[in-house]
C-alpha positions in Angstrom: 15.6 55.4 -2.0 18.8 53.1 -2.4 19.6 53.0 1.3 15.7 52.7 2.3 15.8 49.4 -0.1 19.2 48.3 1.4 17.8 48.6 5.3 14.6 46.4 3.9 16.8 43.7 2.2 18.6 43.5 5.0 15.5 43.0 7.3 14.3 40.3 5.2 17.5 38.6 5.1 17.4 38.3 9.0 14.1 37.3 9.3 14.9 34.4 6.6 18.4 33.5 8.6 16.4 33.7 11.7 13.6 30.9 10.0 16.1 28.7 8.9 18.0 28.6 12.3 15.0 27.8 14.6 13.0 25.6 11.8 15.5 24.2 9.5 16.0 20.5 11.1 14.5 18.6 8.2 16.1 18.1 4.6 16.6 21.5 2.5 14.2 21.7 -0.5 16.6 22.9 -3.2 13.4 24.3 -4.6 12.6 26.4 -1.9 16.5 27.5 -0.8 16.2 30.4 -3.5 16.5 33.5 -1.2 19.7 36.0 -2.2 22.0 35.8 0.4 23.2 39.4 0.9 25.4 41.3 -1.5 22.8 43.9 -2.8 20.9 44.1 0.5 24.2 44.4 3.0 23.4 41.2 5.1 26.7 40.1 4.1 29.5 42.9 5.5 32.0 44.5 3.4 34.5 43.0 5.5 33.4 39.9 4.4 34.1 40.8 0.6 37.5 40.6 -0.7 39.2 40.1 -3.7 42.6 39.0 -5.7 43.5 42.7 -6.8 41.6 46.0 -7.4 42.1 48.6 -10.1 41.6 51.5 -7.7 40.3 50.3 -4.2 38.9 53.5 -3.2 36.4 53.5 -6.1 36.3 49.8 -7.7 37.6 47.9 -4.2 35.2 44.6 -3.6 32.9 46.1 -1.5 31.6 48.0 -4.9 30.7 44.9 -6.4 26.9 44.4 -5.4 24.4 43.6 -8.1 22.2 46.7 -8.7 24.2 49.2 -6.5 25.6 52.4 -7.9 28.1 53.4 -4.8 31.4 55.2 -6.0 32.9 53.2 -9.2 29.9 51.1 -9.6 31.2 48.0 -9.4 34.7 45.8 -8.7 37.6 45.8 -11.1 40.4 43.5 -10.9 44.1 45.4 -11.5 44.6 43.2 -14.5 42.5 41.9 -17.4 40.8 38.8 -18.3 42.3 36.2 -19.6 41.8 32.3 -20.0 43.9 32.0 -17.4 41.8 33.1 -14.6 44.0 34.6 -11.8 41.8 37.2 -10.5 38.7 37.0 -8.0 36.0 38.6 -5.8 35.5 35.9 -3.0 32.2 36.5 -0.5 32.8 35.0 3.0 29.5 33.4 3.9 30.9 32.4 7.6 28.7 29.2 7.5 28.3 26.3 5.1 25.7 27.3 2.8 23.8 25.4 0.1 24.4 27.6 -3.1 21.7 27.1 -5.7 22.3 30.4 -8.3 24.9 33.1 -9.1 23.9 36.3 -10.4 26.7 38.9 -12.4 25.9 42.1 -13.6 28.8 44.6 -15.3 29.9 48.0 -14.4 27.5 50.8 -15.5 28.7 53.4 -14.0 26.0 55.8 -14.3 26.2 55.5 -18.1 29.9 56.2 -18.2 31.0 51.9 -17.7 31.7 49.6 -20.9 32.9 47.0 -18.9 31.4 43.4 -18.1 32.6 39.4 -18.0 31.4 37.5 -20.8 32.0 34.6 -19.2 33.3 33.3 -15.3 34.3 30.4 -13.2 33.6 29.2 -9.3 35.6 28.1 -7.0 34.2 27.4 -3.5 35.6 26.2 -0.1 34.2 24.4 2.9 36.0 23.4 6.3 35.8 19.5 6.2 37.1 19.9 1.9 40.2 22.0 3.5 41.2 23.2 0.1 39.3 25.6 -3.0 37.5 23.0 -5.4 36.6 24.4 -8.9 33.1 23.9 -9.9 31.8 22.0 -12.6 28.3 21.4 -13.7 26.8 17.7 -14.6 27.8 18.3 -17.8 31.3 18.6 -16.8 31.7 22.4 -17.7 33.5 24.9 -15.8 32.9 27.8 -17.9 29.4 29.6 -16.9 28.0 32.4 -19.0 28.0 35.6 -17.9 26.8 39.1 -19.3 26.2 40.7 -22.5 26.3 44.7 -21.7 27.0 46.6 -18.4 23.5 46.9 -16.9 21.4 43.8 -17.4 22.0 41.1 -14.7 22.5 37.4 -15.7 21.3 34.9 -13.1 22.6 31.1 -13.6 21.1 28.0 -11.8 23.5 25.5 -10.3 23.2 22.0 -11.0 24.4 20.7 -8.9 24.2 23.2 -6.2 27.4 24.2 -4.2 28.0 23.7 -0.6 29.9 25.9 0.5 31.3 29.1 3.3 33.4 30.5 0.5 32.7 31.5 -2.8 35.0 33.2 -5.9 34.0 34.5 -9.1 36.3 34.4 -11.4 36.2 36.6 -14.8 37.2 34.2 -17.7 37.6 35.5 -21.2 38.9 33.5 -24.2 41.1 36.8 -25.4 42.4 39.9 -23.2 39.7 41.9 -22.3 39.1 45.2 -19.2 36.4 43.1 -16.8 34.2 44.4 -13.8 32.1 42.4 -12.0 29.0 43.2 -9.5 28.0 39.7 -7.8 25.0 37.8 -5.8 24.4 34.7 -4.1 21.3 32.8 -3.8 20.3 29.5 -1.7 19.7 29.0 1.9 21.9 27.8 5.0 23.0 24.4 5.0 20.9 22.9 8.3 20.8 19.7 7.5 24.4 19.4 9.2 25.9 16.7 6.8 29.3 17.5 6.4 30.8 15.1 4.3 29.7 11.2 3.1 32.3 8.3 2.4 31.0 5.3 0.3 32.0 2.8 -2.4 32.2 4.6 -5.9 29.5 2.8 -8.3 29.3 0.4 -10.6 29.2 -0.2 -14.2 25.9 -1.9 -15.4 27.3 -3.5 -19.0 28.8 -0.9 -21.7 26.2 1.6 -21.7 25.1 2.7 -18.2 27.6 4.2 -15.0 26.1 4.5 -12.1 28.8 7.0 -10.5 28.3 9.9 -8.2 29.3 12.4 -11.0 28.7 15.7 -8.6 31.0 14.2 -6.2 33.3 17.7 -4.6 35.5 14.9 -2.4 38.2 12.8 -3.0 38.0 9.7 -5.3 41.3 7.2 -4.4 39.7 5.1 -7.3 37.7 2.8 -5.0 36.2 4.8 -2.3 34.8 8.1 -2.1 35.9 10.4 1.0 35.3 13.2 2.6 32.5 14.9 -0.2 29.1 15.8 -1.0 27.5 14.7 -4.0 24.3 13.2 -5.4 23.0 11.8 -2.2 22.5 15.2 -0.6 22.0 18.0 -3.4 18.0 17.2 -3.3 16.8 15.8 -6.5 15.3 12.7 -7.3 16.2 10.3 -10.3 14.2 9.3 -13.0 11.9 6.4 -12.8 13.4 4.5 -15.0 17.0 4.6 -15.0 17.7 3.8 -18.4 15.6 7.1 -19.6 18.0 9.0 -17.2 20.8 8.5 -19.4 19.2 10.2 -22.2 19.1 13.8 -19.9 20.6 16.6 -20.4 20.8 16.8 -16.3 22.3 13.4 -15.7 21.5 10.0 -14.6 21.3 10.7 -10.9 20.9 7.2 -9.7 24.1 5.5 -8.1 24.0 1.6 -8.2 26.0 -1.4 -6.6 26.4 -4.5 -7.9 26.3 -8.2 -5.6 28.8 -9.7 -7.8 31.3 -7.1 -6.9 31.2 -7.0 -3.3 30.5 -11.0 -3.0 27.2 -10.2 -1.1 28.7 -7.7 1.5 26.4 -4.7 2.1 27.2 -1.4 0.6 28.3 0.8 3.7 27.7 4.7 3.8 29.4 6.5 6.3 27.6 10.5 7.1 29.9 13.0 8.8 27.9 15.8 10.7 29.0 18.7 12.0 27.8 18.0 15.6 27.1 15.4 18.3 23.3 15.3 17.0 20.0 13.4 18.1 18.5 11.6 14.7 14.7 11.2 14.5 14.2 9.2 11.2 16.6 8.6 7.9 14.9 8.4 3.9 16.6 6.7 1.1 15.0 7.2 -2.3 15.9 3.9 -3.7 14.9 2.0 -7.0 12.6 -1.4 -7.5 13.0 -2.2 -11.1 13.0 -5.8 -10.1 12.7 -6.7 -14.0 15.8 -5.5 -14.5 17.5 -7.3 -11.5 17.2 -4.1 -9.5 15.5 -4.2 -5.8 15.0 -2.5 -2.9 17.3 -3.3 0.0 16.3 -6.4 1.9 17.8 -5.0 5.3 19.6 -1.8 6.5 21.5 -1.8 9.7 22.4 1.9 11.3 25.3 2.5 13.5 26.0 5.4 15.6 29.5 7.2 16.4 30.5 10.2 18.1 34.1 10.2 17.5 34.0 8.2 14.4 36.5 5.5 15.1 34.3 3.2 17.0 30.4 2.2 16.3 29.3 0.4 19.5 26.0 -0.2 20.6 23.4 -2.7 18.6 22.6 -1.0 15.3 18.9 0.0 14.6 18.2 -3.0 11.7 14.9 -2.3 9.1 13.8 -4.8 7.6 12.3 -4.7 4.0 9.4 -6.5 2.3 9.7 -8.0 -1.1 7.8 -5.9 -3.7 7.4 -7.8 -7.2 4.5 -6.0 -8.4 5.4 -2.2 -8.2 8.2 -1.1 -10.0 7.8 2.3 -9.3 11.3 3.8 -6.9 9.9 4.6 -3.1 11.2 6.8 -0.5 12.1 4.0 2.2 12.0 5.4 5.4 12.2 4.5 9.1 12.9 5.6 12.8 16.1 6.0 14.2 14.8 6.2 17.9 16.5 9.4 18.7 19.9 8.1 18.8 22.9 10.1 19.0 25.9 10.3 17.1 27.8 12.7 15.2 29.1 9.6 12.5 25.8 7.1 11.3 26.9 4.5 9.2 24.2 2.6 6.9 24.6 -0.9 5.7 22.3 -1.8 2.7 22.0 -5.9 2.1 21.1 -6.7 -1.4 18.2 -8.3 -2.3 19.0 -8.9 -5.5 21.8 -8.3 -7.9 21.8 -4.4 -8.1 20.9 -1.7 -5.2 20.1 1.4 -7.1 19.7 4.7 -4.8 19.5 8.8 -5.6 18.6 10.4 -2.2 19.4 10.0 1.5 18.3 12.5 4.0 18.0 12.5 8.2 15.8 14.3 10.5 18.0 15.5 13.3 18.8 18.4 16.0 21.9 19.6 16.9 22.5 18.3 20.6 23.6 20.3 23.5 27.1 19.5 25.6 30.7 19.0 24.8 31.3 15.9 23.2 35.1 14.6 22.6 37.0 11.6 21.2 37.8 10.7 24.5 34.3 10.3 25.3 33.7 7.9 22.7 33.3 4.9 24.4 31.4 6.2 28.0 29.6 8.2 25.7 28.7 6.5 22.2 25.0 6.0 21.8 23.8 8.1 24.9 24.1 6.3 28.6 20.8 4.1 27.9 21.7 3.4 24.2 20.4 6.7 23.0 16.8 5.7 22.9 16.3 4.8 26.3 17.4 1.1 25.9 20.4 -0.8 27.4 23.0 -1.1 25.2 23.2 -4.7 25.3 23.6 -7.5 22.6 19.8 -8.6 24.1 18.3 -5.6 23.0 17.8 -5.8 19.3 16.2 -2.4 18.1 14.5 -4.2 14.8 12.4 -2.1 12.8 9.8 -4.3 10.3 8.7 -2.6 7.3 5.1 -4.5 7.6 4.7 -2.7 11.2 6.3 0.6 11.5 4.2 2.6 9.8 1.4 0.9 11.7 2.8 1.4 14.7 2.1 5.4 14.5 -1.6 4.5 14.6 -1.4 1.7 17.1 0.1 4.2 19.5 -2.2 7.3 18.7 -5.3 4.9 19.1 -3.7 3.7 22.5 -3.5 7.7 23.5 -6.9 8.4 21.9 -8.2 5.6 24.4 -6.5 7.1 27.3 -7.5 10.5 27.0 -11.1 9.1 26.4 -11.2 7.0 29.3 -9.7 9.8 31.5 -12.6 12.2 30.3 -15.2 9.6 31.3 -13.9 9.0 34.8 -13.8 13.2 35.4 -17.3 13.5 34.2 -18.9 10.8 36.0 -16.8 12.3 39.2 -18.3 15.8 38.1 -21.9 14.4 38.1 -21.3 12.3 41.4 -20.3 15.5 43.2 -23.0 17.8 41.6 -25.6 15.3 42.5 -24.6 15.1 45.9 -24.1 18.6 46.8 -27.8 19.0 45.4 -28.9 16.3 48.0 -27.2 17.9 50.9 -28.8 21.2 50.0 -31.8 20.0 49.5 -34.9 21.6 51.6 -37.0 18.2 51.8 -37.4 16.2 54.7 -35.4 13.2 55.0 -36.2 10.2 53.2 -34.4 8.3 55.5 -36.9 5.9 57.7 -37.4 6.2 61.4 -35.9 3.5 63.4 -36.5 4.4 66.8 -39.6 2.4 66.9 -36.8 -0.5 67.2 -35.7 1.0 70.3 -38.7 1.1 72.2 -40.3 -1.5 74.6 -44.1 -1.4 75.4 -45.6 -0.2 79.0 -46.4 -2.9 80.9 -48.9 -1.0 82.9 -51.8 -0.9 80.2 -52.5 -1.4 76.9 -53.5 1.4 75.3 -53.1 3.7 71.5 -51.3 6.8 72.5 -47.6 7.1 72.7 -47.4 6.8 76.4 -47.9 3.5 76.5 -44.0 3.1 75.4 -41.2 4.0 77.2 -37.9 5.2 74.8 -34.8 4.2 76.0 -30.9 5.8 74.9 -29.9 2.2 73.8 -31.7 -1.1 72.6 -33.3 -3.5 74.7 -31.1 -6.1 76.2 -32.2 -9.3 75.1 -32.6 -11.8 78.6 -29.9 -14.3 79.0 -30.8 -17.4 77.9 -31.2 -19.6 80.7 -29.6 -22.8 80.7 -32.1 -26.0 80.2 -31.0 -29.5 81.5 -31.9 -32.4 79.3 -35.4 -33.6 79.5 -36.5 -36.8 81.8 -37.4 -39.5 79.4 -39.8 -41.0 82.3 -42.1 -38.4 82.2 -42.0 -37.4 78.5 -44.7 -39.9 77.6 -47.5 -40.8 80.6 -47.4 -44.0 81.9 -50.0 -46.6 81.1 -53.1 -47.3 83.4 -52.5 -49.9 86.1 -56.0 -51.6 85.4 -57.6 -52.5 82.2 -59.1 -50.2 80.2 -62.4 -48.6 80.3 -65.1 -50.0 78.5 -66.1 -47.8 75.4 -69.5 -47.0 77.4 -67.5 -45.0 79.6 -65.7 -43.1 77.0 -69.2 -42.3 75.6 -71.3 -41.6 78.7 -68.5 -39.8 80.7 -68.8 -35.7 80.2 -65.3 -35.1 80.1 -65.8 -31.2 80.0 -67.8 -31.7 83.7 -65.1 -34.1 84.7 -62.6 -31.7 84.6 -64.1 -28.8 85.0 -62.9 -27.9 88.3 -59.7 -28.5 87.5 -59.6 -26.3 84.0 -58.3 -22.5 84.0 -57.9 -20.9 81.0 -54.4 -19.3 80.4 -54.1 -15.4 81.1 -54.0 -13.3 77.7 -50.5 -12.2 76.6 -49.4 -8.7 77.4 -49.4 -7.8 73.8 -53.3 -8.9 73.3 -55.7 -6.1 73.8 -58.2 -6.4 76.8 -61.7 -8.1 75.1 -64.3 -5.6 74.3 -67.3 -6.1 76.6 -70.2 -6.3 73.9 -73.9 -6.2 74.3 -75.5 -9.0 75.1 -78.1 -10.0 72.9 -81.8 -11.1 74.1 -83.0 -14.7 74.1 -86.2 -15.8 73.9 -88.0 -18.1 76.1 -91.1 -19.1 75.1 -91.4 -17.2 72.4 -90.6 -14.2 74.3 -87.2 -11.9 74.6 -85.5 -12.6 77.8 -82.8 -11.0 79.4 -80.6 -12.2 81.8 -78.8 -15.4 83.0 
């Protein structure tokens, strides 16, 4: 039964890790980062569990310290008793950096024979960027974590803030000397954001009441600047709307703030280091805007990228915020990074009022395949074309406005939809024309094209009838006869010459029969070839002396 449960748990854990590795490209949500990491299920191998010592390595070895299991002795027990000086520990190696949001412990039940448990314990964690073990502290600055009250009930504790670690140690603690045994479990998820650390100036005080510090930062503070650690900007938790109310809550205030008076109006610089070279899509900055209390959204943000971390070459991406003096609620300022490439990202926040308060910074990014080194930094700082397809020259400035950044997406989608509709319309028209052409081609109806053969026929000159034999067909159109060249008319013969004698009298014109005079000389022209022959009409009788007469 126990082996079957362990196999099922192992399969579930494998599926969870697969999902995180494939889809875990966005910021980790702590409320969803709550899966057991594999002590009970066996996903964490025996060789990945070690201890400072063991009372009996065969029966009480560290790999027996798994919650809700009863193998051999039923728990891990150190060789020495627990004291206020915590020296003994059981260590779990997760291989890669995880975000750990909860821990769980249990005493040694030993099938009813065990009587050992830890009333309290402490945690230590390690990740490669820290290069040393760190003692965990809660937001209330406490190291001690409540343990168990008997040998069989589990005790689960939510970690606030969470831990970013690749290795975790459980150190049993007791205010008086006593024998302890432990079974443990870790809850969380793989740290897919890729942020190794961030560095920035420590926050400032506002008067004597409020300290806008990064209290949960686990890196190094040199008195002025925080280095090589993670803290409130990456814990996935946003601060309350009113920064004054947050100081009265047990969970801590959550806002990190800087005052312009202390920086001579210079921008606040925050540098993020990632595990490998990445391609960045966007950044989200959760910021306060209580303008009636001298707090406003930063007026401008500049984002720089670097592969090696020494030089930030190329034009930065500039985001210009618009001033909002209507709504005092915090907001998530998001803008695109145009797929720029780098392993280090530096943000410069410019003051719009006396104070800047931020609570969370997350990036949307994905790893870039390829080998990059510090020597390639000069040749490959933001990609061969500036990382976003543009030459990294001073003339190509990446300026993003808060007014049009969100609208640009909808404009782009609108243009794409118009192009798609246009292509569909053209395709539909082409299909309709093809169908009509095919129907016309396959139709059995006689051709509707008029017969123009009559234009290539000439009439027969022999006789004029209505039969088709009166026309002669030709294989080619009739040739027009060549035009005759005419000489200009003689002006002397255009008009008749005047009579030589005096004009005849009026009586001559009236008495002379012109028709009879010119009858011998008049002959009507022949009818044209195209004129049909005259039809002989039946002569009508005429009446002579009242009687019909036919004849000449």
